[in-house]
MIDRENKE-351248 format. One record per residue (C-alpha): residue in one letter; x, y, z. Coordinates in steps of 0.05 Angstrom, whole numbers. Layout:
<recs>
<rec><balo>A</balo><px>X</px><py>Y</py><pz>Z</pz></rec>
...
</recs>
This chain:
<recs>
<rec><balo>M</balo><px>354</px><py>-485</py><pz>366</pz></rec>
<rec><balo>K</balo><px>294</px><py>-541</py><pz>386</pz></rec>
<rec><balo>M</balo><px>246</px><py>-568</py><pz>356</pz></rec>
<rec><balo>L</balo><px>169</px><py>-550</py><pz>387</pz></rec>
<rec><balo>T</balo><px>117</px><py>-610</py><pz>392</pz></rec>
<rec><balo>S</balo><px>51</px><py>-596</py><pz>347</pz></rec>
<rec><balo>N</balo><px>18</px><py>-580</py><pz>413</pz></rec>
<rec><balo>E</balo><px>69</px><py>-526</py><pz>420</pz></rec>
<rec><balo>W</balo><px>63</px><py>-501</py><pz>354</pz></rec>
<rec><balo>I</balo><px>-11</px><py>-505</py><pz>351</pz></rec>
<rec><balo>N</balo><px>-20</px><py>-465</py><pz>419</pz></rec>
<rec><balo>R</balo><px>35</px><py>-405</py><pz>394</pz></rec>
<rec><balo>F</balo><px>3</px><py>-395</py><pz>322</pz></rec>
<rec><balo>L</balo><px>-64</px><py>-390</py><pz>361</pz></rec>
<rec><balo>A</balo><px>-28</px><py>-334</py><pz>401</pz></rec>
<rec><balo>T</balo><px>11</px><py>-302</py><pz>344</pz></rec>
<rec><balo>D</balo><px>-43</px><py>-303</py><pz>290</pz></rec>
<rec><balo>P</balo><px>-118</px><py>-327</py><pz>315</pz></rec>
<rec><balo>P</balo><px>-163</px><py>-343</py><pz>264</pz></rec>
<rec><balo>R</balo><px>-222</px><py>-296</py><pz>251</pz></rec>
<rec><balo>S</balo><px>-286</px><py>-337</py><pz>278</pz></rec>
<rec><balo>K</balo><px>-342</px><py>-334</py><pz>210</pz></rec>
<rec><balo>S</balo><px>-278</px><py>-343</py><pz>153</pz></rec>
<rec><balo>L</balo><px>-252</px><py>-408</py><pz>206</pz></rec>
<rec><balo>V</balo><px>-328</px><py>-444</py><pz>196</pz></rec>
<rec><balo>M</balo><px>-321</px><py>-415</py><pz>121</pz></rec>
<rec><balo>T</balo><px>-247</px><py>-456</py><pz>119</pz></rec>
<rec><balo>I</balo><px>-279</px><py>-518</py><pz>166</pz></rec>
<rec><balo>F</balo><px>-345</px><py>-524</py><pz>112</pz></rec>
<rec><balo>G</balo><px>-298</px><py>-522</py><pz>54</pz></rec>
<rec><balo>D</balo><px>-245</px><py>-570</py><pz>83</pz></rec>
<rec><balo>A</balo><px>-278</px><py>-617</py><pz>132</pz></rec>
<rec><balo>I</balo><px>-356</px><py>-622</py><pz>119</pz></rec>
<rec><balo>A</balo><px>-371</px><py>-607</py><pz>44</pz></rec>
<rec><balo>P</balo><px>-338</px><py>-682</py><pz>36</pz></rec>
<rec><balo>H</balo><px>-393</px><py>-700</py><pz>94</pz></rec>
<rec><balo>G</balo><px>-461</px><py>-688</py><pz>53</pz></rec>
<rec><balo>A</balo><px>-445</px><py>-611</py><pz>79</pz></rec>
<rec><balo>R</balo><px>-497</px><py>-613</py><pz>135</pz></rec>
<rec><balo>L</balo><px>-486</px><py>-617</py><pz>209</pz></rec>
<rec><balo>W</balo><px>-504</px><py>-606</py><pz>277</pz></rec>
<rec><balo>L</balo><px>-489</px><py>-544</py><pz>312</pz></rec>
<rec><balo>G</balo><px>-457</px><py>-584</py><pz>375</pz></rec>
<rec><balo>S</balo><px>-411</px><py>-619</py><pz>328</pz></rec>
<rec><balo>L</balo><px>-396</px><py>-551</py><pz>295</pz></rec>
<rec><balo>I</balo><px>-388</px><py>-525</py><pz>360</pz></rec>
<rec><balo>E</balo><px>-332</px><py>-585</py><pz>383</pz></rec>
<rec><balo>L</balo><px>-292</px><py>-590</py><pz>319</pz></rec>
<rec><balo>V</balo><px>-275</px><py>-509</py><pz>332</pz></rec>
<rec><balo>A</balo><px>-274</px><py>-509</py><pz>406</pz></rec>
<rec><balo>P</balo><px>-190</px><py>-529</py><pz>408</pz></rec>
<rec><balo>M</balo><px>-174</px><py>-472</py><pz>361</pz></rec>
<rec><balo>G</balo><px>-199</px><py>-412</py><pz>414</pz></rec>
<rec><balo>V</balo><px>-266</px><py>-405</py><pz>375</pz></rec>
<rec><balo>T</balo><px>-334</px><py>-399</py><pz>438</pz></rec>
<rec><balo>D</balo><px>-401</px><py>-424</py><pz>419</pz></rec>
<rec><balo>R</balo><px>-420</px><py>-348</py><pz>425</pz></rec>
<rec><balo>L</balo><px>-379</px><py>-332</py><pz>375</pz></rec>
<rec><balo>V</balo><px>-396</px><py>-396</py><pz>334</pz></rec>
<rec><balo>R</balo><px>-467</px><py>-385</py><pz>331</pz></rec>
<rec><balo>T</balo><px>-453</px><py>-312</py><pz>319</pz></rec>
<rec><balo>S</balo><px>-400</px><py>-338</py><pz>263</pz></rec>
<rec><balo>V</balo><px>-466</px><py>-387</py><pz>231</pz></rec>
<rec><balo>F</balo><px>-528</px><py>-348</py><pz>232</pz></rec>
<rec><balo>R</balo><px>-478</px><py>-286</py><pz>198</pz></rec>
<rec><balo>L</balo><px>-467</px><py>-347</py><pz>140</pz></rec>
<rec><balo>V</balo><px>-544</px><py>-354</py><pz>132</pz></rec>
<rec><balo>Q</balo><px>-538</px><py>-283</py><pz>132</pz></rec>
<rec><balo>E</balo><px>-502</px><py>-275</py><pz>81</pz></rec>
<rec><balo>G</balo><px>-528</px><py>-330</py><pz>27</pz></rec>
<rec><balo>W</balo><px>-473</px><py>-389</py><pz>45</pz></rec>
<rec><balo>L</balo><px>-504</px><py>-432</py><pz>94</pz></rec>
<rec><balo>V</balo><px>-584</px><py>-454</py><pz>111</pz></rec>
<rec><balo>A</balo><px>-604</px><py>-473</py><pz>173</pz></rec>
<rec><balo>N</balo><px>-656</px><py>-518</py><pz>205</pz></rec>
<rec><balo>R</balo><px>-683</px><py>-538</py><pz>265</pz></rec>
<rec><balo>E</balo><px>-702</px><py>-612</py><pz>290</pz></rec>
<rec><balo>G</balo><px>-736</px><py>-595</py><pz>358</pz></rec>
<rec><balo>R</balo><px>-692</px><py>-551</py><pz>395</pz></rec>
<rec><balo>R</balo><px>-619</px><py>-574</py><pz>360</pz></rec>
<rec><balo>S</balo><px>-595</px><py>-535</py><pz>298</pz></rec>
<rec><balo>S</balo><px>-563</px><py>-565</py><pz>230</pz></rec>
<rec><balo>Y</balo><px>-528</px><py>-521</py><pz>194</pz></rec>
<rec><balo>A</balo><px>-510</px><py>-535</py><pz>108</pz></rec>
<rec><balo>L</balo><px>-478</px><py>-501</py><pz>57</pz></rec>
<rec><balo>L</balo><px>-542</px><py>-474</py><pz>4</pz></rec>
<rec><balo>P</balo><px>-539</px><py>-506</py><pz>-55</pz></rec>
<rec><balo>E</balo><px>-538</px><py>-432</py><pz>-87</pz></rec>
<rec><balo>A</balo><px>-466</px><py>-438</py><pz>-55</pz></rec>
<rec><balo>R</balo><px>-439</px><py>-496</py><pz>-73</pz></rec>
<rec><balo>P</balo><px>-405</px><py>-477</py><pz>-136</pz></rec>
<rec><balo>R</balo><px>-371</px><py>-424</py><pz>-100</pz></rec>
<rec><balo>F</balo><px>-342</px><py>-466</py><pz>-44</pz></rec>
<rec><balo>E</balo><px>-328</px><py>-521</py><pz>-120</pz></rec>
<rec><balo>R</balo><px>-288</px><py>-468</py><pz>-146</pz></rec>
<rec><balo>A</balo><px>-248</px><py>-454</py><pz>-89</pz></rec>
<rec><balo>N</balo><px>-227</px><py>-521</py><pz>-77</pz></rec>
<rec><balo>R</balo><px>-201</px><py>-522</py><pz>-143</pz></rec>
<rec><balo>R</balo><px>-156</px><py>-471</py><pz>-119</pz></rec>
<rec><balo>I</balo><px>-130</px><py>-498</py><pz>-58</pz></rec>
<rec><balo>Y</balo><px>-122</px><py>-571</py><pz>-63</pz></rec>
<rec><balo>A</balo><px>-99</px><py>-565</py><pz>-153</pz></rec>
<rec><balo>A</balo><px>-27</px><py>-567</py><pz>-161</pz></rec>
<rec><balo>P</balo><px>-10</px><py>-486</py><pz>-187</pz></rec>
<rec><balo>G</balo><px>-21</px><py>-482</py><pz>-268</pz></rec>
<rec><balo>L</balo><px>40</px><py>-515</py><pz>-301</pz></rec>
<rec><balo>D</balo><px>8</px><py>-518</py><pz>-371</pz></rec>
<rec><balo>W</balo><px>-13</px><py>-457</py><pz>-406</pz></rec>
<rec><balo>D</balo><px>-18</px><py>-452</py><pz>-478</pz></rec>
<rec><balo>G</balo><px>-10</px><py>-377</py><pz>-491</pz></rec>
<rec><balo>R</balo><px>-83</px><py>-351</py><pz>-494</pz></rec>
<rec><balo>W</balo><px>-111</px><py>-289</py><pz>-444</pz></rec>
<rec><balo>T</balo><px>-192</px><py>-297</py><pz>-432</pz></rec>
<rec><balo>L</balo><px>-219</px><py>-222</py><pz>-449</pz></rec>
<rec><balo>V</balo><px>-282</px><py>-187</py><pz>-417</pz></rec>
<rec><balo>M</balo><px>-302</px><py>-125</py><pz>-445</pz></rec>
<rec><balo>A</balo><px>-363</px><py>-85</py><pz>-426</pz></rec>
<rec><balo>P</balo><px>-359</px><py>-17</py><pz>-469</pz></rec>
<rec><balo>N</balo><px>-387</px><py>50</py><pz>-444</pz></rec>
<rec><balo>G</balo><px>-457</px><py>40</py><pz>-442</pz></rec>
<rec><balo>S</balo><px>-457</px><py>-22</py><pz>-455</pz></rec>
<rec><balo>I</balo><px>-489</px><py>-38</py><pz>-378</pz></rec>
<rec><balo>D</balo><px>-501</px><py>4</py><pz>-326</pz></rec>
<rec><balo>A</balo><px>-449</px><py>30</py><pz>-265</pz></rec>
<rec><balo>P</balo><px>-485</px><py>-24</py><pz>-211</pz></rec>
<rec><balo>L</balo><px>-469</px><py>-83</py><pz>-247</pz></rec>
<rec><balo>R</balo><px>-411</px><py>-64</py><pz>-285</pz></rec>
<rec><balo>T</balo><px>-376</px><py>-57</py><pz>-210</pz></rec>
<rec><balo>A</balo><px>-419</px><py>-120</py><pz>-196</pz></rec>
<rec><balo>V</balo><px>-379</px><py>-154</py><pz>-250</pz></rec>
<rec><balo>R</balo><px>-315</px><py>-125</py><pz>-227</pz></rec>
<rec><balo>K</balo><px>-309</px><py>-144</py><pz>-169</pz></rec>
<rec><balo>E</balo><px>-324</px><py>-212</py><pz>-178</pz></rec>
<rec><balo>L</balo><px>-269</px><py>-224</py><pz>-227</pz></rec>
<rec><balo>E</balo><px>-218</px><py>-188</py><pz>-189</pz></rec>
<rec><balo>W</balo><px>-235</px><py>-241</py><pz>-142</pz></rec>
<rec><balo>E</balo><px>-226</px><py>-291</py><pz>-189</pz></rec>
<rec><balo>G</balo><px>-157</px><py>-259</py><pz>-211</pz></rec>
<rec><balo>Y</balo><px>-181</px><py>-219</py><pz>-271</pz></rec>
<rec><balo>A</balo><px>-136</px><py>-149</py><pz>-283</pz></rec>
<rec><balo>M</balo><px>-181</px><py>-79</py><pz>-305</pz></rec>
<rec><balo>L</balo><px>-128</px><py>-68</py><pz>-355</pz></rec>
<rec><balo>A</balo><px>-172</px><py>-18</py><pz>-382</pz></rec>
<rec><balo>P</balo><px>-241</px><py>22</py><pz>-366</pz></rec>
<rec><balo>G</balo><px>-289</px><py>-31</py><pz>-386</pz></rec>
<rec><balo>L</balo><px>-231</px><py>-87</py><pz>-400</pz></rec>
<rec><balo>L</balo><px>-218</px><py>-147</py><pz>-354</pz></rec>
<rec><balo>A</balo><px>-165</px><py>-202</py><pz>-376</pz></rec>
<rec><balo>H</balo><px>-131</px><py>-256</py><pz>-341</pz></rec>
<rec><balo>P</balo><px>-87</px><py>-322</py><pz>-376</pz></rec>
<rec><balo>A</balo><px>-107</px><py>-382</py><pz>-376</pz></rec>
<rec><balo>A</balo><px>-185</px><py>-365</py><pz>-341</pz></rec>
<rec><balo>D</balo><px>-227</px><py>-432</py><pz>-322</pz></rec>
<rec><balo>P</balo><px>-293</px><py>-412</py><pz>-372</pz></rec>
<rec><balo>A</balo><px>-334</px><py>-453</py><pz>-325</pz></rec>
<rec><balo>P</balo><px>-324</px><py>-401</py><pz>-266</pz></rec>
<rec><balo>L</balo><px>-329</px><py>-336</py><pz>-321</pz></rec>
<rec><balo>A</balo><px>-400</px><py>-368</py><pz>-348</pz></rec>
<rec><balo>E</balo><px>-420</px><py>-383</py><pz>-272</pz></rec>
<rec><balo>I</balo><px>-400</px><py>-324</py><pz>-246</pz></rec>
<rec><balo>L</balo><px>-434</px><py>-284</py><pz>-293</pz></rec>
<rec><balo>E</balo><px>-501</px><py>-319</py><pz>-286</pz></rec>
<rec><balo>R</balo><px>-508</px><py>-301</py><pz>-221</pz></rec>
<rec><balo>V</balo><px>-484</px><py>-231</py><pz>-225</pz></rec>
<rec><balo>K</balo><px>-540</px><py>-221</py><pz>-282</pz></rec>
<rec><balo>A</balo><px>-487</px><py>-209</py><pz>-333</pz></rec>
<rec><balo>G</balo><px>-501</px><py>-269</py><pz>-384</pz></rec>
<rec><balo>G</balo><px>-511</px><py>-235</py><pz>-451</pz></rec>
<rec><balo>K</balo><px>-493</px><py>-164</py><pz>-439</pz></rec>
<rec><balo>V</balo><px>-414</px><py>-169</py><pz>-445</pz></rec>
<rec><balo>F</balo><px>-366</px><py>-188</py><pz>-483</pz></rec>
<rec><balo>V</balo><px>-318</px><py>-255</py><pz>-473</pz></rec>
<rec><balo>C</balo><px>-259</px><py>-272</py><pz>-522</pz></rec>
<rec><balo>S</balo><px>-201</px><py>-312</py><pz>-519</pz></rec>
<rec><balo>A</balo><px>-135</px><py>-275</py><pz>-546</pz></rec>
<rec><balo>A</balo><px>-67</px><py>-297</py><pz>-565</pz></rec>
<rec><balo>E</balo><px>-12</px><py>-253</py><pz>-589</pz></rec>
<rec><balo>L</balo><px>1</px><py>-252</py><pz>-663</pz></rec>
<rec><balo>P</balo><px>58</px><py>-259</py><pz>-690</pz></rec>
<rec><balo>D</balo><px>96</px><py>-217</py><pz>-733</pz></rec>
<rec><balo>A</balo><px>56</px><py>-151</py><pz>-715</pz></rec>
<rec><balo>G</balo><px>120</px><py>-122</py><pz>-676</pz></rec>
<rec><balo>S</balo><px>65</px><py>-114</py><pz>-621</pz></rec>
<rec><balo>R</balo><px>108</px><py>-123</py><pz>-547</pz></rec>
<rec><balo>P</balo><px>103</px><py>-199</py><pz>-511</pz></rec>
<rec><balo>L</balo><px>37</px><py>-212</py><pz>-484</pz></rec>
<rec><balo>G</balo><px>62</px><py>-232</py><pz>-419</pz></rec>
<rec><balo>E</balo><px>88</px><py>-167</py><pz>-404</pz></rec>
<rec><balo>L</balo><px>19</px><py>-152</py><pz>-388</pz></rec>
<rec><balo>V</balo><px>28</px><py>-196</py><pz>-318</pz></rec>
<rec><balo>Q</balo><px>71</px><py>-137</py><pz>-289</pz></rec>
<rec><balo>E</balo><px>31</px><py>-76</py><pz>-327</pz></rec>
<rec><balo>G</balo><px>-37</px><py>-102</py><pz>-293</pz></rec>
<rec><balo>W</balo><px>-14</px><py>-145</py><pz>-226</pz></rec>
<rec><balo>D</balo><px>12</px><py>-124</py><pz>-163</pz></rec>
<rec><balo>L</balo><px>51</px><py>-184</py><pz>-148</pz></rec>
<rec><balo>S</balo><px>94</px><py>-161</py><pz>-82</pz></rec>
<rec><balo>G</balo><px>32</px><py>-170</py><pz>-28</pz></rec>
<rec><balo>V</balo><px>15</px><py>-244</py><pz>-56</pz></rec>
<rec><balo>V</balo><px>98</px><py>-263</py><pz>-55</pz></rec>
<rec><balo>S</balo><px>95</px><py>-231</py><pz>10</pz></rec>
<rec><balo>D</balo><px>41</px><py>-281</py><pz>45</pz></rec>
<rec><balo>Y</balo><px>70</px><py>-337</py><pz>14</pz></rec>
<rec><balo>C</balo><px>135</px><py>-331</py><pz>45</pz></rec>
<rec><balo>R</balo><px>106</px><py>-307</py><pz>107</pz></rec>
<rec><balo>F</balo><px>61</px><py>-382</py><pz>105</pz></rec>
<rec><balo>I</balo><px>125</px><py>-413</py><pz>80</pz></rec>
<rec><balo>D</balo><px>159</px><py>-384</py><pz>150</pz></rec>
<rec><balo>E</balo><px>102</px><py>-412</py><pz>194</pz></rec>
<rec><balo>F</balo><px>92</px><py>-476</py><pz>178</pz></rec>
<rec><balo>T</balo><px>155</px><py>-507</py><pz>156</pz></rec>
<rec><balo>P</balo><px>176</px><py>-521</py><pz>220</pz></rec>
<rec><balo>L</balo><px>106</px><py>-559</py><pz>230</pz></rec>
<rec><balo>L</balo><px>127</px><py>-600</py><pz>173</pz></rec>
<rec><balo>A</balo><px>207</px><py>-621</py><pz>204</pz></rec>
<rec><balo>T</balo><px>159</px><py>-633</py><pz>274</pz></rec>
<rec><balo>L</balo><px>106</px><py>-669</py><pz>247</pz></rec>
<rec><balo>R</balo><px>154</px><py>-725</py><pz>216</pz></rec>
<rec><balo>E</balo><px>183</px><py>-730</py><pz>267</pz></rec>
<rec><balo>E</balo><px>125</px><py>-743</py><pz>309</pz></rec>
<rec><balo>T</balo><px>93</px><py>-804</py><pz>310</pz></rec>
<rec><balo>D</balo><px>38</px><py>-790</py><pz>375</pz></rec>
<rec><balo>L</balo><px>0</px><py>-738</py><pz>334</pz></rec>
<rec><balo>T</balo><px>-76</px><py>-753</py><pz>375</pz></rec>
<rec><balo>P</balo><px>-134</px><py>-745</py><pz>321</pz></rec>
<rec><balo>Q</balo><px>-162</px><py>-683</py><pz>351</pz></rec>
<rec><balo>A</balo><px>-93</px><py>-646</py><pz>341</pz></rec>
<rec><balo>A</balo><px>-86</px><py>-674</py><pz>269</pz></rec>
<rec><balo>F</balo><px>-159</px><py>-637</py><pz>261</pz></rec>
<rec><balo>V</balo><px>-132</px><py>-578</py><pz>284</pz></rec>
<rec><balo>V</balo><px>-60</px><py>-569</py><pz>249</pz></rec>
<rec><balo>R</balo><px>-106</px><py>-592</py><pz>183</pz></rec>
<rec><balo>S</balo><px>-157</px><py>-535</py><pz>194</pz></rec>
<rec><balo>L</balo><px>-109</px><py>-485</py><pz>209</pz></rec>
<rec><balo>L</balo><px>-74</px><py>-513</py><pz>152</pz></rec>
<rec><balo>I</balo><px>-124</px><py>-496</py><pz>102</pz></rec>
<rec><balo>H</balo><px>-148</px><py>-423</py><pz>130</pz></rec>
<rec><balo>A</balo><px>-77</px><py>-396</py><pz>126</pz></rec>
<rec><balo>Y</balo><px>-62</px><py>-428</py><pz>57</pz></rec>
<rec><balo>R</balo><px>-138</px><py>-401</py><pz>37</pz></rec>
<rec><balo>R</balo><px>-128</px><py>-340</py><pz>64</pz></rec>
<rec><balo>V</balo><px>-68</px><py>-330</py><pz>18</pz></rec>
<rec><balo>Q</balo><px>-95</px><py>-354</py><pz>-41</pz></rec>
<rec><balo>L</balo><px>-146</px><py>-309</py><pz>-40</pz></rec>
<rec><balo>H</balo><px>-106</px><py>-261</py><pz>-59</pz></rec>
<rec><balo>D</balo><px>-73</px><py>-297</py><pz>-114</pz></rec>
<rec><balo>P</balo><px>-95</px><py>-288</py><pz>-180</pz></rec>
<rec><balo>M</balo><px>-65</px><py>-359</py><pz>-211</pz></rec>
<rec><balo>L</balo><px>-30</px><py>-333</py><pz>-263</pz></rec>
<rec><balo>P</balo><px>9</px><py>-395</py><pz>-306</pz></rec>
<rec><balo>L</balo><px>73</px><py>-401</py><pz>-269</pz></rec>
<rec><balo>A</balo><px>108</px><py>-384</py><pz>-345</pz></rec>
<rec><balo>L</balo><px>86</px><py>-314</py><pz>-332</pz></rec>
<rec><balo>L</balo><px>115</px><py>-311</py><pz>-255</pz></rec>
<rec><balo>P</balo><px>178</px><py>-296</py><pz>-231</pz></rec>
<rec><balo>N</balo><px>210</px><py>-363</py><pz>-218</pz></rec>
<rec><balo>P</balo><px>228</px><py>-390</py><pz>-166</pz></rec>
<rec><balo>W</balo><px>154</px><py>-363</py><pz>-149</pz></rec>
<rec><balo>P</balo><px>140</px><py>-376</py><pz>-74</pz></rec>
<rec><balo>G</balo><px>73</px><py>-405</py><pz>-90</pz></rec>
<rec><balo>S</balo><px>100</px><py>-470</py><pz>-107</pz></rec>
<rec><balo>E</balo><px>138</px><py>-473</py><pz>-51</pz></rec>
<rec><balo>A</balo><px>73</px><py>-457</py><pz>-15</pz></rec>
<rec><balo>Y</balo><px>31</px><py>-506</py><pz>-60</pz></rec>
<rec><balo>A</balo><px>75</px><py>-562</py><pz>-33</pz></rec>
<rec><balo>L</balo><px>85</px><py>-557</py><pz>37</pz></rec>
<rec><balo>A</balo><px>9</px><py>-556</py><pz>40</pz></rec>
<rec><balo>Q</balo><px>8</px><py>-623</py><pz>0</pz></rec>
<rec><balo>A</balo><px>51</px><py>-655</py><pz>58</pz></rec>
<rec><balo>I</balo><px>25</px><py>-619</py><pz>120</pz></rec>
<rec><balo>Y</balo><px>-40</px><py>-653</py><pz>92</pz></rec>
<rec><balo>R</balo><px>-18</px><py>-722</py><pz>76</pz></rec>
<rec><balo>L</balo><px>19</px><py>-723</py><pz>145</pz></rec>
<rec><balo>T</balo><px>-54</px><py>-699</py><pz>174</pz></rec>
<rec><balo>W</balo><px>-116</px><py>-719</py><pz>135</pz></rec>
<rec><balo>E</balo><px>-125</px><py>-800</py><pz>151</pz></rec>
<rec><balo>R</balo><px>-131</px><py>-781</py><pz>233</pz></rec>
<rec><balo>A</balo><px>-164</px><py>-704</py><pz>231</pz></rec>
<rec><balo>E</balo><px>-216</px><py>-756</py><pz>187</pz></rec>
<rec><balo>A</balo><px>-217</px><py>-806</py><pz>238</pz></rec>
<rec><balo>H</balo><px>-236</px><py>-740</py><pz>299</pz></rec>
<rec><balo>L</balo><px>-285</px><py>-711</py><pz>244</pz></rec>
<rec><balo>M</balo><px>-326</px><py>-777</py><pz>244</pz></rec>
<rec><balo>E</balo><px>-334</px><py>-781</py><pz>315</pz></rec>
<rec><balo>V</balo><px>-357</px><py>-713</py><pz>327</pz></rec>
<rec><balo>L</balo><px>-403</px><py>-716</py><pz>257</pz></rec>
<rec><balo>R</balo><px>-426</px><py>-793</py><pz>282</pz></rec>
<rec><balo>R</balo><px>-440</px><py>-778</py><pz>364</pz></rec>
<rec><balo>E</balo><px>-499</px><py>-725</py><pz>340</pz></rec>
<rec><balo>D</balo><px>-510</px><py>-761</py><pz>276</pz></rec>
<rec><balo>P</balo><px>-495</px><py>-843</py><pz>274</pz></rec>
<rec><balo>E</balo><px>-513</px><py>-834</py><pz>202</pz></rec>
<rec><balo>A</balo><px>-469</px><py>-784</py><pz>184</pz></rec>
<rec><balo>P</balo><px>-426</px><py>-799</py><pz>112</pz></rec>
<rec><balo>G</balo><px>-362</px><py>-812</py><pz>97</pz></rec>
<rec><balo>A</balo><px>-316</px><py>-775</py><pz>50</pz></rec>
<rec><balo>D</balo><px>-343</px><py>-771</py><pz>-27</pz></rec>
<rec><balo>A</balo><px>-294</px><py>-789</py><pz>-67</pz></rec>
<rec><balo>G</balo><px>-276</px><py>-720</py><pz>-102</pz></rec>
<rec><balo>F</balo><px>-234</px><py>-713</py><pz>-33</pz></rec>
<rec><balo>Y</balo><px>-188</px><py>-765</py><pz>-49</pz></rec>
<rec><balo>D</balo><px>-153</px><py>-733</py><pz>-102</pz></rec>
<rec><balo>R</balo><px>-143</px><py>-667</py><pz>-67</pz></rec>
<rec><balo>F</balo><px>-68</px><py>-654</py><pz>-67</pz></rec>
<rec><balo>G</balo><px>-65</px><py>-703</py><pz>-121</pz></rec>
<rec><balo>G</balo><px>-87</px><py>-765</py><pz>-91</pz></rec>
<rec><balo>L</balo><px>-95</px><py>-778</py><pz>-10</pz></rec>
<rec><balo>R</balo><px>-87</px><py>-846</py><pz>-24</pz></rec>
</recs>
């Protein structure tokens, strides 16, 4: 089978799985704009996403909706508009970035985080908000009023409870299996609380789509900066979309082999092959409208285990 060029791969991907404009803009802000001061001019954003089939009108509609939803803040200077990540939204972007660019959890001490809201302790709307937010974070509802996750990060949990105004209103504790108590292994709770079939299917689809691209990038030496930016953006957009549904459980509790590990290694390899030329294109576009646009912050270079 003939190997596709990177441009052929891009065109085929956009024809068969075109990204939704608002979601793609979110990806661009998280992956490309957040490390560069978290702000850009509307004209720069339009230029960045145009090669991915997003029109001027769709960009304007997308940023308007993201402002309405509390993700972005708009500023107007004369006839030009700029958009920046809302400070209150930064922790959610940072949490997503930790999921995307960090390797799947290899270390686990066997402890689980439990969040409990007994009947009557909080009202129904707050109970729903807590459940919804924590399920997005990968928690499972094991019983009414009981959400659990192995190896949960306490910082995002605290931020979520504070944001939905549940701080001090629910019980949070850490639990481990009690030896010699005759209980089932706690690891079996994964089978009870999480249906991973869809996640496995999505990871396998991601691997099938992007493995040919990796082979192409390893052979090509003339990838343009603009094409590198498109590849990097589509990569993170697709990988992020899969990860949104991954509860990020410890590898010790997952089927072996776990396709999420292969998907991470694939994303890491493609990102490392494209990030530098993608950054060159990004800085050229940003500095056309803002000569003082900052370079990437230090945290950017820690992505995927280190880019330098």
